[in-house]
Structure formats: structure tokens, C-alpha cells
N, C-alpha and C positions, 0 to 999 in steps of 0.2 A: 469407469474404474470403481472397484468395490471400496466402500468406506470402512476403514479400520482405525484403531487407535494408533497403531504403529505402522509406519510406511518405510519402504526400503530407502536406504541411503542414496541409492542411485536415482530415486524419485526426486530427492532434494526438497527443500522447503519451497523451492520455486517451481518445481515440476508438479507438485501436488498441492502444497499449501499456500505458497506465496506467488506462484505463477511467474517466476523471474527467469528461469532457464528456458531456452527454446523448446517447445513441444509441438508435436504434429496435431493440430486441431484447427477447424475452420475459424475464421475471425469473427465470431459471434460472442458478444460480451453482455452479461447482465450485471447491474449494480443494485445494491440494496442498502437503504438507510432506514432508520426507524420510521420515516414518513413516506418514502418513495420506493417503487420498484421500476427499474429502467432497463431497456434493451437497446443495444446498438449493433448494427451490422456494418462491416467494413469490406471494401473491395480493393484489390491491389492492381495497379496498372503501371505503365511505364513511368508515370510521374510520382508514384508512391501510393500511399493508402488514402482511400476516400470513404467518408461516412455516407452510406447509401440508404440507411434506414435508422430511425431513432424513435422510440416510443417510451411513454412512462405512465404509471398509474399511481394514485395516492393510496396509501395504506390507512386503515382506521387508526385513530389515536390509541396509543398504548398497546400496539399490536404485539410487542415483544415483552417478555419478562425482563425485569431489571436485575442487574448484577454488575460487578466490577468489570466483567468482560462481555456484557450483554447476556442474553438468555434466550431460550427457545420461544417460538411463537405461542401465544395464548390460544389461538384458534387456527390450527394447521389447515383445517378444511376450508375455512374462509380464504386463507392465503392461496391455497390450491385453486380455488375458484377465480381469484384475481389473476393468478399466473396463467390460467387457461384463457381468460379474457384477453390478456396482453398478447399471448401467442396467436390468438385468432386475428389480431390486428397487424402482425408483422407481415412484411411483403413476401417472405419466403420461409419455408419450414426450417425449424432449428432442431438439429440433432445433437450437436456437440457445442459446448460453450465454456467460457470462463465466467467466474463470478467474483465480483468485488464486494467486500463487506467493510464497514468502517474501521479506521485505525483503532478506535476504541475497543473493537471486538477482536481484531487480529493484531496482536502485539508482537514486537520485535525486540530482541536483545542479542548481545554477543557474549561468547564464553571462550576462554582459553582451554586448550585440550592437548593431551598427548596423542600418540597414535591411537586411532579408533579401531576396534575389531571389525572384521569383515562381516561377521554374522549379524543380521539385522536386529534380532532381539537384544543381543548384547550391546550393540551401539545405542539402541533406544534406551536401555537401562542406564547407560552412562550419561547420555544427554539429559534424561529426566533428573538424574541425581544432581547434575550441574545446575539445571534450571531451578531446582528446589532451593539452591543456595542464593539465587539471584532475584526471585520474585516472591511476592506474598500470596500466591494463589495455590489452590489445591491441584498440584501438577497431575495427579492421577485422573483428574476429570478433564484433562486437556488433550487435544490432538497436537502433537509436537513433531516438528521436522527441522532438520539442520542442513546447512550448506557451508562447506569450507570456503573461506575467503582469505585474501592475502593477510598474513599476520603483521602485527606491529613490530618494528625492529627491536624494541626493548622489552617485549612481553616475556613472562617467565617460562611459559610452555611453548612448544614449537608450532602449534596449530591454533587457528582462530576460527570459530564456527558462528555463523549467523543462525540464530534460532527464531523460528516463528511458532506461535502457539495461539490457540483459540479453544473455546468450549466445544468439546466433542459432541455433546447433545445437540447444540445449535447447528453445527456443520452437518451432522448426520441427518438431522431433520430436514434441512434445506435440500441436501442431495436427494433424499427420498422423495420430496415433493416435486422437484424438477424431474426426477426419473419417472414419476407417475404420469407426467405429461410428455414423456418420450425424449427428454433432454438429459444428456449425460454431462455432468459438470466435470471437466478435465483438470481444472486448476482453480484454486481459491486464493485471492490476494487481497491487499488493501490498496486504497488510492495512492498513498504516498510512494510505495515501492513500484506500483504499476506505472506511475507517471514517469519514472526513470527510463522506461522503455521507449518513450516518445521523444525524449530530449536529444538534442544534438550534443554529442560529447565534445568537450574542448580538445583542441589539438595539443595544447601544452599539458605537462604533468601538473595539473592543478585540480583542486577540489571544486565541485559544484555543490551549492547548497540550494535546497528547495524547502520553502516554508508553506505548508498548507494550513489555512486558517478557516475555522468555521465559528458558529455562534457559541459553542461549548468547549472548544479545545483548539490546540494547534500541534502540528507535527513538524519537526526539523529533520531533514535527511541530508547527510553529507556523503558524497560519492566521488570516486575517482575513476578516470577513464581506463578501460581495458580493451583488449581486442574484441570482446563480446559486447561492449557497451559500458555503461556506468555501473560500477560495483559499489554498494553501500559500505561505508566505513564507520558510520555512526548514525543512530536513529533515536530520536527523542520525541516521545509523545507526552503532552501535558494537557490535562483537563482543568478547566476553571472550577474552583470550588466556590459555591455561592454565586454572587453576581458582582465581581469586583469593579470598582470604578476605573475609568480610563487611567488615572494616575497610579492606582494599584497594579493594573495590568502592565503599564509601562515599567514599573519597578520590578515586577516578577520576570518579565521578558528580559530586561537588562541583566538581572542576576543570572538567569538561565544562559544567556548568550555569553556572559563573562566566564561562567564555569565551563561551558562548552569549548570556548576558545582556549582556555587554559588546558583542558583535557587534550585537545588536538596538538597544542604546542609541546606537551609532555610526551605524547605517544607517537606523534608523527613529526619529528623535528624537521624544520625547513619546509613543511607543507604549506602551500599557499591557497587560500580560498579565492578563486578567480571571480566568482559571480554568485550572487544570491537572487533566486527567483521566487517571487511571491505569487501564490495561487490563493486568491480570496475573492469573495463577492465584494463589489464596490461599496456596498452599504457597510461592510465590516471595517473598511479602512477610511471611510469618509466622515465618520463621526468625530466630534471634537475630542482632541486629546489622544486619538488612536492613529499612530503614524508608524505602521509596520515597516515601510521602506526606510524611514529614518532609524528605527530601532535596529534593523538588520545592518545598515551601513555603519552605525556607531558601534554596535556590539561585535561585529565580525571584522570590521576594518576593511571592507571591500565594497565594490559597487553593488547596488541592489536595484532591481526593477521588477515590474509586474510581468508575469509570463505572457508572451505573445507568440504568434505563429513563427516568428523569426528563430525562436529557440527550439522549434520542433524539427527533428531530423527526418521525419517520415512522410509528412504531408505538406508539400509546398502550398502556401496560401492558407493553411490552417483548415479548420472545420467549418462547415456551413453554419451560418448564424441562425438562431431561433430554434434549434432542435433541443439542446440542453443549455444550461448556463455555461458560458465560456469564461475562463478555462476550468473553473472549479469542478464541474461535473463531467465535461466532455473529455478533457485531456487525459485523465486516468483511464477512461475507456479506450481511448486511442492507444495508450501505452500497453494495455493488456493485449490488444489485438496485434500490435507490433511484435510482442514477445512470443506469439503463438506459432509463428512459422520461421524456421531457421533457414 
């Protein structure tokens, strides 16, 4: 697909930018962090999805320019060489794929709206205007896409839109570098939303919470079950400033969870959080004073547990061990693959 700043409403943020809605593409997924480039290939059989190939390469230090939403590569040619090297290692040729970039680079927010016009340019203008009122970024430099979701019962306007946005210069550069190697990127998403595609939706009308934690930030996603799977109702990304102590982190997380719980009680009266799933490297939860499971249980008033294969609805038995870190790195890749074929 051609990269442009404005994408059709029918593409949705999930068809082009967030990779959430079903699209017709092979189950090949790349993921990118400031330090790693990864590729995973999945196959579907009678038992579900299976990871059949997984590769990764380290990127040079400081490979990307810095910015509040990340920035383009400093040396695109060097990245292109690493991508070519990775593609030479994979078991089968890759022609179409999805790409995951960090939650810090691809942000999510929600906006209320009235009826949106059918003409793409007019819709884009309205959504950009609304985004300008919500975020402190230069919206004209962003790629933006929106997907209508179920409105809150007490909101002022009749529609609610999930907005995804990222730096256009970064996305266009990555798409061009993959295209130069013969790979078309059909959808771009982030790990937190992609992971929803791999989870087993609860049978009851209750919210599922996912907490993704890494060394520099955490993301909280609250989602409710629909016929198509889990639909996000709230998404919160928080980056640590400086290097807070465990006690300071505990206080910050407690405050964030308290505010989040109040927001949900006010906007979704009677909604129940059935489960909180933690996705984090063991080292990030085993240090003294860092108790994410306890923080989630106390802050949300619900059971909390580390994500395991039992919560996956697509691959019985989980993913093979030893390919990527489980579940922090592998589960979002699986979720992106599950979303690709309707």
C-alpha cells in the first residue's frame, strides 16, 4: 500500500496504522525497538497458530533520532543492510508483513465526535482538529487514523473514535526501506494493541486489563469483549522520567491506577474488571520493592496474574521457548498474526 499522510476511513487505524481490524495478508510479522529488529512467521493448522520461524538482529546504539514520539533512522542505508541480512536468514521469502513499533512511537487516544463526513479529506481534517485539542504534538507531522468504537453511555457526543498516531517521517522511511527489500508493510501497530488479538476474550461482559511493562515505561489497556474480539475502551501509556526509586514508582502507579479506576467508574457505570494480565520481563518484577501484580490487584480491585499460554485463544500450548522472550516479545507478534486473517 502507498504511504500517505491521510488514509481512508475504511482503512481504519487498525487496517493501516494499528493493525487491529482483520486484513488479508500472510502471517509474517516484524517488530522494531530502538535496540532490536525481529521477524516471526506463523502457520495456521487445525490446532491454531504456530510460530514456525523467528529471527532477530541487534541494531547499533542510538540508531534512531530522539523525539517525544521517536524519530527517523540516523543511517537508513545501514538499517537497510541489516534488514537484508535478516531476510537472508528467514526460512521462506517474505512479501507481505505487519510491523510492530514501540508504544512510545505509536500512541493511542480517544475522542468524542458527531457524525463524520464520508469524504476522506474532510474526515481527516476533523480528526486532526480534534487530536490537536488532546495532545501536545505537532499534528501536521503525524500520520493519523481513526476507528469508531462503542461510545460511553454518558458521553456528550454520539460517537467515540479511537485515534492512532505516529511520526509520518519515521513510518514512511521504514515502509520505503522494507519496500526496497521487496516487503510490503500492510499494517503498522504497537505491542499493546496487537497483544489483544492473541488473548482469549472473557465469556462474561467484563473488562480485561493488560499491563505491558519495560525498563522505561508501561502501558495499560482496558478492553471489552465483542464478536470480533477484544475492543479497547481505554489506553494509557506512561514513560518514567529520570530513574525513580521503587517507592516512587509504586506511588506513581498507585495514583495512575486510582485515577483510571475512577475514570472507568464514571464513564462505564457497573463495568467490572475481570482480570489483569501482566506482561513483563521477570527482572522487571523481581527487584526489591517492585510488585506489579500487587499494584494491579490493589489499584484495580481485581485478580492479577502474569500472562501465560492459558490466556491465549489462538495457540494451544503457547509459543516455542527460546525464540524470543516470552511473553513480552513473542505474544504481541502472535497477536499481530492472529489479526491478519479474518
